[in-house]
C-alpha positions as CSV (number, residue, x, y, z in Angstrom):
1,M,0.0,0.1,-0.1
2,I,2.8,2.4,0.7
3,W,4.8,1.9,-2.5
4,I,1.2,2.6,-4.4
5,I,0.9,5.8,-2.4
6,A,4.3,6.8,-3.1
7,V,4.2,5.9,-6.8
8,A,1.0,8.0,-7.0
9,T,2.6,11.0,-5.4
10,I,5.3,10.8,-7.8
11,L,3.3,10.6,-10.8
12,T,1.1,13.8,-9.4
13,A,4.1,15.6,-8.6
14,C,5.2,15.0,-12.4
15,A,2.0,15.9,-13.8
16,L,2.0,19.2,-11.7
17,L,5.6,20.1,-12.8
18,Y,4.5,19.3,-16.6
19,W,1.7,21.4,-16.4
20,L,3.5,24.2,-14.8
21,F,6.5,24.2,-17.0
22,I,5.4,22.6,-20.3
23,T,1.7,22.9,-20.9
24,T,1.3,26.7,-19.4
25,E,5.0,27.6,-19.7
26,G,5.4,29.1,-16.4
27,L,2.4,31.4,-16.4
28,Y,1.0,30.4,-13.1
29,L,4.5,30.9,-11.6
30,G,4.7,34.6,-12.8
31,R,6.0,36.8,-15.4
32,R,9.6,36.2,-14.3
33,M,9.3,32.5,-14.7
34,V,7.6,32.9,-18.0
35,V,10.6,35.3,-19.2
36,W,13.4,33.0,-17.9
37,L,12.0,29.9,-19.7
38,Y,12.2,31.6,-23.1
39,D,15.5,33.0,-22.5
40,I,16.7,29.5,-21.6
41,T,15.4,28.0,-24.8
42,A,16.2,30.9,-27.1
43,S,19.2,29.2,-28.9
44,R,17.0,26.0,-29.4
45,Y,13.7,27.5,-30.3
46,E,14.2,27.4,-33.8
47,G,14.8,23.6,-33.6
48,I,11.8,23.2,-31.2
49,K,9.4,24.8,-33.5
50,K,10.6,23.4,-36.8
51,Y,9.2,26.1,-38.9
52,V,8.5,25.1,-42.6
53,V,8.6,28.1,-45.2
54,E,5.4,26.8,-46.9
55,D,3.5,26.6,-43.9
56,E,4.6,29.9,-42.7
57,E,3.6,31.6,-45.9
58,L,0.0,30.1,-45.6
59,L,-0.4,30.9,-41.6
60,V,1.6,34.1,-41.4
61,V,2.5,35.9,-44.4
62,E,-0.8,35.5,-46.4
63,P,-3.3,36.7,-43.4
64,I,-0.9,39.6,-42.9
65,L,-0.7,40.6,-46.5
66,G,-4.5,40.8,-46.9
67,Y,-4.7,43.7,-44.4
68,V,-1.6,45.6,-44.9
69,Q,-2.6,49.0,-46.2
70,G,-0.7,50.9,-48.7
71,D,3.0,50.9,-49.6
72,N,5.8,51.1,-46.8
73,A,3.3,49.8,-44.2
74,L,4.4,49.4,-40.8
75,V,3.5,45.9,-39.2
76,V,3.9,45.3,-35.3
77,D,4.4,42.0,-34.0
78,V,3.9,41.3,-30.1
79,A,5.8,38.6,-28.5
80,T,7.8,38.3,-31.8
81,G,10.2,35.8,-30.1
82,T,13.1,34.7,-32.7
83,G,11.4,36.8,-35.4
84,R,8.9,34.3,-36.9
85,V,6.7,37.0,-38.3
86,P,9.1,39.7,-39.4
87,R,11.4,37.1,-40.9
88,F,9.1,35.4,-42.9
89,L,7.2,38.8,-43.9
90,L,10.1,40.5,-45.1
91,D,11.4,37.6,-47.0
92,D,8.2,37.8,-49.3
93,S,8.7,40.2,-52.2
94,R,5.1,41.3,-52.2
95,F,5.8,43.4,-48.6
96,D,7.8,46.5,-48.9
97,G,7.1,47.8,-45.4
98,R,8.8,47.5,-42.3
99,V,8.3,45.5,-39.0
100,I,8.7,46.4,-35.3
101,G,9.0,43.1,-33.2
102,V,8.3,43.4,-29.6
103,D,9.4,40.8,-26.7
104,A,9.7,40.6,-23.0
105,S,12.9,38.0,-23.5
106,R,16.1,39.4,-24.4
107,G,17.5,36.0,-25.3
108,M,14.8,35.5,-27.8
109,L,15.6,39.1,-29.2
110,R,19.3,38.3,-29.5
111,R,18.7,35.2,-31.6
112,A,16.2,37.3,-33.5
113,Q,18.6,39.8,-34.6
114,L,21.0,37.3,-35.8
115,L,18.2,36.0,-37.9
116,L,17.1,39.3,-39.1
117,Q,20.5,40.6,-40.1
118,P,20.1,40.4,-43.8
119,H,16.9,42.8,-43.6
120,G,18.8,45.5,-42.1
121,D,16.8,48.7,-40.7
122,R,13.6,47.3,-42.5
123,V,13.0,45.6,-39.1
124,L,13.3,47.1,-35.4
125,L,13.3,44.7,-32.3
126,V,12.3,46.2,-29.2
127,H,12.6,44.6,-25.3
128,G,9.2,45.2,-23.7
129,F,6.2,43.8,-22.0
130,A,3.1,43.6,-24.0
131,E,0.9,45.3,-21.0
132,A,3.1,48.0,-21.4
133,L,4.2,48.2,-25.2
134,P,7.3,51.0,-25.6
135,L,5.7,52.2,-28.8
136,P,3.6,55.4,-29.7
137,S,0.1,55.2,-30.3
138,A,-1.8,54.5,-33.4
139,I,1.5,53.8,-35.3
140,C,0.6,50.7,-37.7
141,S,-2.1,49.4,-39.7
142,V,-1.6,45.8,-38.8
143,L,-0.5,44.1,-35.3
144,S,0.1,40.3,-34.8
145,C,0.2,38.7,-31.7
146,L,0.5,34.9,-32.5
147,E,0.4,31.7,-29.7
148,T,0.8,34.3,-26.9
149,L,-2.1,35.7,-25.3
150,E,-2.6,32.7,-23.1
151,F,1.0,32.9,-21.7
152,I,0.7,36.8,-21.0
153,P,-0.1,37.6,-17.1
154,D,-2.4,40.4,-17.7
155,E,-4.5,39.6,-20.8
156,S,-6.8,42.5,-20.6
157,T,-3.9,45.2,-20.4
158,A,-2.1,43.5,-22.8
159,L,-4.9,43.8,-25.5
160,H,-5.5,47.4,-24.5
161,E,-1.9,48.2,-25.4
162,M,-2.4,46.3,-28.8
163,V,-5.5,48.3,-29.5
164,R,-3.7,51.3,-28.5
165,V,-0.9,50.8,-30.9
166,L,-3.1,50.0,-33.8
167,K,-4.2,53.0,-36.3
168,P,-8.1,53.5,-36.5
169,G,-9.2,51.1,-39.1
170,G,-6.2,48.9,-38.7
171,T,-6.4,45.2,-38.2
172,L,-5.5,43.0,-35.3
173,L,-4.4,39.3,-36.0
174,I,-4.4,37.2,-32.7
175,T,-4.5,33.4,-31.9
176,R,-6.9,31.8,-29.6
177,R,-5.6,28.3,-27.9
178,C,-8.3,25.8,-29.0
179,D,-7.1,22.3,-28.5
180,R,-7.6,20.0,-25.4
181,E,-4.7,21.5,-23.4
182,A,-6.5,25.1,-23.7
183,R,-9.0,24.1,-20.8
184,L,-5.9,23.6,-18.8
185,F,-5.6,27.3,-18.8
186,F,-7.7,27.8,-15.6
187,G,-9.6,30.8,-15.4
188,R,-8.5,31.8,-19.1
189,F,-10.2,29.4,-21.6
190,R,-12.8,30.7,-23.6
191,T,-14.9,29.3,-26.5
192,P,-14.6,31.2,-30.0
193,Q,-17.8,33.2,-29.2
194,Q,-16.3,34.2,-25.7
195,F,-13.0,35.2,-27.3
196,E,-14.7,37.2,-29.8
197,A,-16.9,39.0,-27.2
198,F,-13.7,39.4,-25.5
199,L,-12.0,41.5,-28.0
200,V,-15.3,43.6,-28.7
201,Q,-15.1,44.4,-24.9
202,H,-11.5,45.8,-25.6
203,G,-12.5,48.3,-28.3
204,L,-12.4,46.2,-31.4
205,E,-15.3,45.2,-33.9
206,Y,-16.3,42.7,-36.4
207,P,-14.1,39.8,-34.8
208,V,-14.0,36.6,-37.0
209,T,-12.6,33.3,-35.9
210,H,-10.9,31.2,-38.5
211,P,-9.0,27.5,-38.3
212,W,-5.4,28.0,-38.1
213,Q,-3.4,25.2,-36.5
214,S,-4.5,22.2,-34.6
215,N,-4.3,23.8,-31.4
216,Y,-5.0,27.6,-32.4
217,D,-7.5,29.6,-34.3
218,L,-6.8,32.8,-35.5
219,V,-9.2,35.6,-34.7
220,I,-9.0,38.8,-36.8
221,A,-10.6,41.9,-35.7
222,N,-10.6,45.8,-36.8
223,K,-10.2,48.8,-34.8
224,P,-12.9,51.3,-35.4
225,V,-12.4,54.4,-37.3
226,V,-13.0,57.4,-35.5
227,R,-15.7,59.6,-37.0
């Protein structure tokens, strides 16, 4: 009986650690833990994600290009990581604008800087938190935030900041975790309808949910035009 209890205790502890550090990536342990986990995985992150050019053109580039307004447009990517969005967007000859990538992990930004060197001054990488974006208001026509919102300690403040940085009439492209593990983000899981309502509550309009990846939906919404 004692060994059964011991095994059960060990398995429970392992499951808890997996949930804390892998599933929710340190979220419930605080911002510093989240940032630290990204810092220590920065050098291996590309190998973990294994981005495929053709997939990124479909999942990232095409949706963003559909909402870029005019020539020399500015796109802001919140939680840019190793520069996924700027890299694949700037690699596409149809995009002639610039990208600002913001991330809380200095380790990820250092890796992004190396990968984005060929694009010179068309990309600017900025250290900062989503809840206090170090950017002026109303500067971009498109803002992306992919596979990130569920890991941000204060979702509401972060979303408010993203809306602030968007120009009136600009477009937000943001993802919603939708797989089985999404329900393990206790207090944060939202159905598609609830997530769209969440965006509307923060000043956006016409949110539409699209299938994106097996574990994420892509939700697109607009910042109202001031009349």
